[in-house]
N, C-alpha and C positions, 0 to 999 in steps of 0.2 A: 468470531466477529459478528456484531449485531446485524440483523437484517436491515433492509432499506426502510422498513416500516418503524424501526425502533431507533431511539437516539443512540449515538455512539457513546460508549461508556469510557470515561477518562479518569485515571487515578493519578492525582498530584501529590508528590512527596518532596517536601522541602522543610528544612528545619527553621526557616525564617518565617514566623507567624504572619506578618503583614504581607509578604510576598505570596505566601501560600493562599491566604484568604482572598487577596485581590485576584489571583490568577484563576481560582476556582470560581469566583463570582462572575468574572468576564466570560469564562467558557460556558457557564450555565446561561448567560444571556445569549449566547450564540446557539442555544439548543442542545448542548452536550449534557449527558448525565454525568455528574462529577462526585467523586469521593476524594478526601484529602486526608493526609497523614503527615506527622512531624518527623518520622524516621522510618527506616526500612522495616523494622520489626512490626510497628504499627500498620504499616502499608500491607504487609503480608496478612496481618490479622483481618484486615478489611476483605480480603480475598477468600476468606473461609466461606462466605455466603454470597459473594459478588464477583463476578468474572469480568475484569476490565478488558477492553479492546485496545486501549493505548495507555502506556505508563510514561508520565513526564516526571522525571526525577532529577534532583540535584546530585552531583557526583560526590561531593564531600559532605558528610553528615556525621555527627558524633557517634551514633549508634551503628546501625547497619547502613554502610554507604550504598551509592546508587549502582555501582557495578555489581556489588554482591546481591543487592535486591533484584537486579535484572536477571542475574543468573538463577537465583531461587524461584523467581516468578515464571521464568521460562520453563522451569522443570514442571511447573503445574499447568501452565498455559503456553505451549510451544508457539502459538500463533500470535501472541500479544506483541504489538508494535511498541518500540521503546524510543523515547527522545529524551536525552540527557541534557542537563543545564550545567553550566560551569562559569565560575567568576572570571571576570576580565583578567587576562594574563595567566590563566591556568588551563590552557587548552590541552595540556597533556593527558589529563584525566579523561576528557572527552574523546581524544584520539584513541586512547586505550579501550574505552567503552566501544567505539566504532569497530575496532579491531575484533572485540569480543562478541559483535553481533548487534549493537545499538543500531537503529535505522537512521538517526539523525542527531544533531546536537545544536544548541543555541548557547550564545554567550549572555551572561547577565550584565547590565539590567535587561530584561526581556522587553523586545519591542513586539507588542501584541499582534499587529498585522502580520509581522513575519512568523510568529508562532502559529497564526491560523493558517498561513500558507504551507508551513512545514507539516502541520498536522494533517491537512487535506492530502498532501503528497504521500505521507507514510501509510495513511489509511488506504489510499488507492493502490499504493504498491503491495500492501498486505493482501488486499482483496484480489488483486491479479495473481499473486503467488498461489493464493488458495484455489482460485479457479484453475491455474495451470495444473496444480496437483490433482485436483478432481478429474480433469481431462486426462491425465496420465493414468490414474487409477481406473477410469472407465475404459481406456484404451486396453489396459493390462487384462481387465475382465473380459472384455469383448474378444481379445485376441485368444485367451484361454478358453472361452466358451465355443470359439469357432475352430479350435484345433480338432484334428480329425477324429479323436476318440471322445471329445467333449461336446457333442451335439446330440440333442434328443428332446423328445416331448413327452415321453412316457412318465407316468407318475413316479415310478421308482428312480428315474434319473432326476427328475425335478426335486424330489425329496432329498436326494443325495447332495445335490448343489445347495440347497437350502441349509443342510447340516454343515457343509464346508464353510458357508458364509458365517454361520453361528460360531464356529470354533476356531476360525482363522486367526483371530486377534489374540486368543489365549496362548500362553507359553507352554501349555501342557503337552506331553508326549502323545503322539497319535499312531494308532495301529491300523493299517488297511488290510482288510481280508478280502479275498475274492479269488475266483478261479484264474488259471492262466489265460492271458489275453484280454482280460476285462478292463485294462487301462489303470492299473494301480500306480504306475510311475507317473502317468499324466495326472492323476489326482493328487499325488504327492506334490507335484509342481504347482498345482493349483492352490493347495494349502499354503505353500510359500508365497506365491504371487499375491494372494489376498490377505497376507499377514503383514504386521509392521516390519518383518525382516526382509521384505521383497527386494530391497536394494542391496542385500548382502549375498553371500555365496549360497548356492544350492549344490551340495555335493552328494554323489552316489557311491556307496561302496556295497557290492554284492557279497553277501556273507557266504555264499557257496562258491566263490570264485578264488580258489587257492587253499594251500595247506594252512595250518595253524600258525606257523611262524610268519608266512607272508601276510596273512590277515592281521596279525598282531602289528606288524610294521605299518601296514597300510592304514590301519585304524588309529594307532597312537603315535606313529612316527618313530624316529630313531635319533639318538644323539651319542656322541663319543667325546669324552674329556670335556663335557659342558658345552660342546659345540653341536649344532643341529646338523645332522646329515641328511635327514629326510623329514618333511612335514607331513603328518598323517591327516586322515580325512577330518578328524575332530578339529585339528588346528586350522585346516583350510576352510572349515565351516564357521569360523568365528563370527558371531553376530548373525549368523543365518541358520541354515536348516541342513541336517545331515539325514539322507535317505538310506535306509538299510533294508534292501529287499531280501527275501529269503532268510528272514531272521532266525528261523528255527534251525538253520544249518550252522549257526555260529558255534564254534567249540566250546565246551563247558568253561574251560580255563579263562577264555576271553569274555565269556558271559559275566563272570565274577568282576572282571575289571570294568566292563561296560556298566554293570550295576553301580559300581562305586562312583563312576563318572556321572551317572544320572542322578545319584543321591547327592553327591558333593559338589558337582560342577567342576571338578579338577581331575587331572590325570597326570601320569608320568610317561614320558617317551620310553621306548625300549633302549636300555642302557643308561637311562637318566636316573638321577637321585632326587631331583627337585619337583615338587608338584607344579602344575601349570593350570591356572584357572581359564576357563573357556565358557562363554555363553552360546550355547548351541541348542536348537530344538531338534529332538530326535523323532523322526518319522519312519516307523518300520513297516514291513509288509510280509504277508505270508499267504499261501494258498491253503493253509490249514489252520485250524483253531490252536491257539497256544496251549490251551488246557489239555489237548491230546498229546502234544509233545511233553508237557509236564508229567502226565500219566505215564508216558512211555520212558520217562527218566532221562530224556535228551535236552530238557530245557528247565532252568531255575524257575521255581514258582514265584520267588520274590521279584525277579526281573520281569516276569510276565505282568505282575501287577503294576510295576513302574512304567512299562512300555504301553500298557493297555489303559491308560487314563481316558482317552477318547477313542472309540472304534468307528471306522468308517468301512462300510461294506460295498464293494463294487458289484452291481448286479450283473448276472450272467446275460448274455444276449437273448437267450430264451425267455428270461424274465422281463425283458424290455422289447418284446417282439414289435411293438409299434414303432420302434426306432429303426428297424432293419432297413426299410425303404429309404428313409432319410439318410442313413449312414452310407448305404450302397450308392446312393446318388451322389453324395459327397466324394466318395472314392472314384466313382466314374468320371466325375468332372476332373478331378486331380490327375488321374492316369491318362485320360484322353488328351488333356492339355499338355502333359509331359511327352506323350507319343506323337503329338500333332495330328490326331485322328478326330474327325467330325463324327462323334457318336451322340445321338440325341437322347437315348435313354434305353429302357429295357423293354423286350417284348412282354406281353401279358403272361405268357408261359413262364419266361425267365423270372419275372418278378414272383410269380406264384412259387417257383422252386425256392427262391431265396427266402421267401416268407415261411415256407413249410419246413425248412431245414432247421435242425436243432443247434448247430454251431458249437460243438464241443470245444473248438478253439477260439470262440467268442469273437471279439472285434478283430483281433489279429488275423484270424482265419478268414473272416469276411473280407478284409482289405486285401489279402493275398489272393483270394478267389476272384475279386473284381479286377485286380492288376493282371492276373493270368487272362481273364475274359478280354480285357482291352487288347492285350497283345494278340489274342487269337481272332478278334472280331474282323468280319469280312463285309459287314454292312453298317447302316447307320443306327441299327439297333442291336444290343446284345442278345444273342439267341442262346437257347440251351446248349447248343453244340459248342459254344465258347466257354462254358463253365467247366470246372474240374470234375472229373469222373465220379469222385465220391458224392458229389452233390446230386448227380443224376441217379446214382444207384440207390440213394436213401431217400429220395423224394420222387414219388411216381405219379406226379400230376399230369394228366393228359393235356390240360391247358388249351383245349380247342375253344374257338369262339362258339358260344352257345347257338344252336340252330333253332330259328323261330319260324313256324311253330315246331315244337319237338322238345323243348328244354323247359325245365321247371322254373318257377319264379325265383327260387333260391339260387339256381345256377346262373340265371340272368343277373340277379343282385350281386353274386360274387364277382362275376365278370365286370360289372359296372364299378364296383368298389375297387378292384385291383387296377383296372385301366385308368380310373380317375387318380388314384394314388400315384401311379407312374407319370401321369401327366403334370401333377403339381409337385413332383420331386419328394414324394413321401410324406408330406404334411397332412395329417388327419384332419386338422382344423380346416384347411382349405378345401380338402376333399369333401368333408361334411357340408360345407357351404354350398359347393356345386351340386351335391346330391340331394340337399334338403334334408339331411338327417343330423343327428348329434355326433360329435367326435367319439363320445363314449360307445355309441352304437357300432361305429367302424372298428374300434379297438376290441369290442366283444366279438365282432365278426372275424377278425383276424385270428384270434385265438381259436374260435370255433372251427374255422376252415382247417386248422391244423389237425384237430383231433376228431372231427366227425366224417365218416365216409360219405362222400357225395361226389357227384360228377366223376365217378371213377378215382376218387382220391382216397386211398385207405389211410387210416390213422398211422401216424409215425411214432414209433416207440422211442421214448426218451431214454438216452443212455443211462445205465445204472451208475451209482456213485463211485463205483470201482473202476469204471471204464475211463 
């Protein structure tokens, strides 16, 4: 729809030359940008290089009729408003058009003031529909970004969200790679919510949950004597998204059937003989590269290519260390609210322990650790004693307030940065503003504190890939 600074574009389609010419001229006099055509096919031709906001069309025309024109035009421009015109005594065509989605209708001969009133009404209605949809989309996006695993300000996190926005509209299969607990399912849901499939089903089938026979039934469904006994995950996902975590655990025989579905968009139920067409986007996930499974002989190479059209990698928590304080604060507020406890934040030493830990279990481990700490908390601040024991044994921060005089400038700076981060809920941009330094410097310091021995803080060894 044209902006408020541009004239509304109106396409007039009528096989009566005099009526068509007069209507177009009067609309131009009212400030509308008008194109006209003698039949539906010519009208469609006009739209190859020109997008109308409103179609005003006669219902009955010798070539392509008004209802068919409306249907074809809506395939190209779903938001176009449609007003149909019908001759006196032939209202049935207009009623049919209204049932099929026309916004309004007028009886011939056209009373121009009435046409202007109808035109304004349908334009306002379409604008309202568009604004409502934009608000819904914005709410979905905001809700997704505010979910517990989808908040962050690190570069790795922002780049991942940018990539999701870029690929969400495409129908291509998506493979999500990442360590356990990094939020792969949450990311798959985000791909779905930001895609045109958002109003259809999002279905999950874990490929490691069950034996081959059970998985086959769960994925493809089952029928007997032509009657559906059980609808599988593909069928349940029609028009939407099917999420397949642990994809490398899928048995080889089912990999062949899944490959056929991805290639042909059709499948057979267990016990069935007829193919069923299905429009489903596949989003799969794994904590290992598919190439490794292919080399090990446990995964089909051709299927790996089909599933790996677009790859999203969820960063580990140690790769987005700047987000730890933000996530921890989010979890603290959530569990404090659930337990009815008034907990204001973290002690400086507690926050230091959280930032120094390598989090092999990633976001899931952080969330569980904060939940446990809230349960154990005995004061208005979470103290080190409230944290799980493994965090304390693997992070040896003495965390004491620097003594002045007696502490180095770097120790004082460390204390100031950590305490300020705690005060602002983990936001490096807000902390940087208070401290008068750049967010990049804070992020650099956070990584430095973890690996540089200072203030009694030994370096923490990162777990090996095999651990």
